[in-house]
N, C-alpha and C positions, 0 to 999 in steps of 0.2 A: 418358529413363526410358520403357521400353516398357510396353505394356498389361499384360503378365504381372506385371512388377515392381510396377506401380501397384496391381493388384488384390490381390496377395499382401502387399505391404509398406506401401502408402500409404493404401488405402481406409479402414481403421479409424482412422488418424490424422486424415484429412480429416473423417470423420464426427464424430470427437471435437471438432474445431474448430467444426464446424457446430452441434453440440449445445451447445457453450460459448456460442455466439452466439444460438441460438434454443432457449430452455429449454421454452417451451410454444407460443408463436406469435410471429411478427413483427407486433406489434400496430400498428406504423405502416403497414406495407404493407396489412394487413387493413383498416385504416381507409379507405384511398384506392382499393383495388382489391378490390371485393366478389366479383368473378367472373372467369372466365378471359378473358384478352385477349392475343392473340399480339402480340409486339413485338420490337424489336431495339435494341441499344445498342452503341456503338463503343468499342473499347479504344484510348486515346490515350496516346502517350508525352509526358511533360512535362519530360524531362531526357535528355541524351545518355548513352549507356551500352551495356552488353551485356545482352541479354534472356535470361532463364533461368526455366524453370518453366511454360512454356506448357501442357503436358499436365496439370500439377497444377491450373492455373487452369481448364482445360476440365472436369476431373474433378469439381470442386466443383459446377458446374452440373448435370452429368450425374447425380450422386448425389442431387440435389434433384429432378430430373426427367429421366429417360433420353431424353425426346424433345427436349431442348434441343440446339441445334446451335451449334458455334463454328467460324468460319472465320478462320484466321490468314493474314496476309500476310508474316510473317517466321517464322524458325525459331530454336530455342535456339542461342545462340552468336553470333547476328547483332549487329552494331553498329546501334543505333537512335538516332534523332535527336529532339530536342524538336519537338513538333508532328506527329510521324509517326503515321499511322493504322496500328495494328498488327493489328487484327482486328475482327470483328463477332460478337456473341452474339445468337442468336435463340431465342425461346421464350415461354413463359408469363411475362408481365410480373411476376407475383408472384414467380416464381423468380429472374428477373433482379435484382429489388430485394433479395430476401432473401439471395442468394448473393454479392452484389457485394463486401461488405467482406472476407469470408473469402477469396474468390478473389484479390482485390487484395493482401491481406496476404501470401499465399504468393508471388505473382508479384513484388511489390515487394522483399520480403526476399531471395528467391533471385536476382533480377536485380542487387540491390545487392552481394551477395557475388560474383557473377560479374564485375561491373564492377571491384570492388576487386581481385579476384584477377588479372584481366587486366592491370591497371595495374602490378602487381608483377612478373608474368611478363614483361612487356615490358622492365622494368628489368634482368631477368636474361638477356635474350636474348644469345646468343653466349658465355655463360660456361660452359655445360655443366652448370650447377647446376639441379636440379629443385626446384620449390616445393611443399611439403607442407602439408596442413591438420593439425589436431589433434583431440582429443576435447573441446575447449572449445566445445561446441555448445549451442544452446538445447534444454532437455529437450523431447522430443517432436518435434524438428525435425531431428534428425541426418541422416536419409535425404535430406531436401530440401536441407539446407545443404551436405552433402558432394557431392551431385550438382551443385550450383551451382558449387562449387570446380572440378570437372572441366570444366564448361561454360566457365569462365573461363580454362582452360588449365593449372590446377594439378593436383596429384596427391593422392590420398587416402592418408594414413597409415593405421594400423590403424583399423578401423571401430568396434570395441568391445574389451572386455577379453578376449574369447575369440578374438580375431583375430590376436594376436601377443604376443611376449614383449618387454616393455620394462622393464628394471630401473632404477628411479629411486632417488633418494637414500634414501627410507624403506625401499625393498626391500633396498637394500644394508645399511642399518642393521639391519634385521630379520635378515638372513642372517649378519651379522658381518663383512662386508667385501666388496670387489669380487671377489676370486678365489673366495670362498665362494659368492657370489650366482650367478656364472656357472656354477660347477661344479654347484650344486644345480639350476639351470635346465636345464643340459645333461642331467643325470640324469633329470629329471622329464618334460621336454617331448618330444613326438614328434620323430623325427629330421628331419622335413621342415621344422620350425620354425627360423627364424633367431633368434638371440639378440642383442638390442640392449641396450646399457647406457649410462646417463648418467654422464658424468664432468665434474668441475669443475676439474681440474688435470692437468698433464702426468704427475704421479706416479700419479694414478688411471688415466690413459690407459695408461701402461706396464703397470700391473697387469691392466687389461682385455685388452690385446693378448696378454700372456703367458698369460692364462686362456683365450684363444681366442674372444673375442666376435666376432660377425660384423659388427655395426654399432656404431659409437661415436657417441653423441650428445654434442656439445661444448656444455655448458650454461653460458651467461653467462661465458665465458672471454674474455680480452683478445684483440684482433686478432693480436698477436704470438704468443701461445700457440696460437691456432687455426691459424695458418700453420705453426707447428712441428708441431702435431698432425697436420696433413694429410700432411706429409712422413713422419712416423713411421708413419702408417697405410698408406702407399702399398703396395698389393699384399697387405696383411694384413687390412684391414677397410675397409668403407665408412664414410663420415663424414656426420654430420648436425649442422647448427648450429641451436641454438634459444635462446630467451631474450628475450622482449619484442620480437620482430621485427615492425616495422610498415612501411607504405609510406614513412614519413618517414625511417627509418633503415636500410633494407635495402641501400642502395647501398654502405655501408661494408663489407658482407659479400660483395659480388658478386665480388671478385677473390681471395678466399681460396682457392678451389679445392675446397671441400667438394662432396660428391655431392648433398646435399640441404640445403635450408633449410626449417625448419618454422615456421609462424606461426599462433598462436591468433587473431590479429587478423583473419584471413580470415573467421572465422565469428562472433567476438564483438564486432568493432568496425566492420564494414562498414556504412556508411549505406545506407538503402533507395534504390532507384531510383524516382523519382516517376512514377507511372502513374495513369490515371484512366479510369473508364467514363463516357462522356458521350453526349449527344444521344439519350436514350431516347425512343422513340416507338412508337405502335401501327402494325402492318402488317396 
């Protein structure tokens, strides 16, 4: 996540998180630190995993005080180990104390998603199938969570509703059927947009192919039907498999031959990576 992206897309969200945590003042810090004192604190890893969100972590402290400095000894995407010293934050001790929780919340959440994603990506290695995220993200956290998926080796599905056409069961119902939904999307959408449609049976799949859909999402279908669907789609449409996909059950899907597997679990079920700021002292 570069500086331009951070300023344009992330600063307001980070400021909102800080305002949520500090409505008037940090009364605890104000009690023990009455005036400026420069200090530093260490970022320590407490669990093996993949680190992600370092620049977001840094930005929390910079928005509180631009003179705060953060030195990292790792970069996003690195494997980190329990007990590893990942960085040092230096500045006004009051800023270090007030920004600690918000900064760690972002870094722990993003690193947890990257760690969970990498574990699933490793399971798919050699299959030719790419792992996708979904829009099942925490409100206000999508930019951070989808970035973390990429750091973990996954790929982003559409970012929001303006980003692509995905006709799901209720869209199909509203349109009156699979063929009608694809035809209406083809007529309305810009020609540069691909049309993806969700199907739940081979009958729906054949309708979607006849209607000219570009991508077929195989939703909650049996393994046997998905294998048949991949054969039917060969050279006619790309395939995506979805439906309650997690680290615990994805191996059953690895050999089906779909182009993509999407998993909401990447962003809604990944546990955090345990990290901590320790050894605060004056300098």
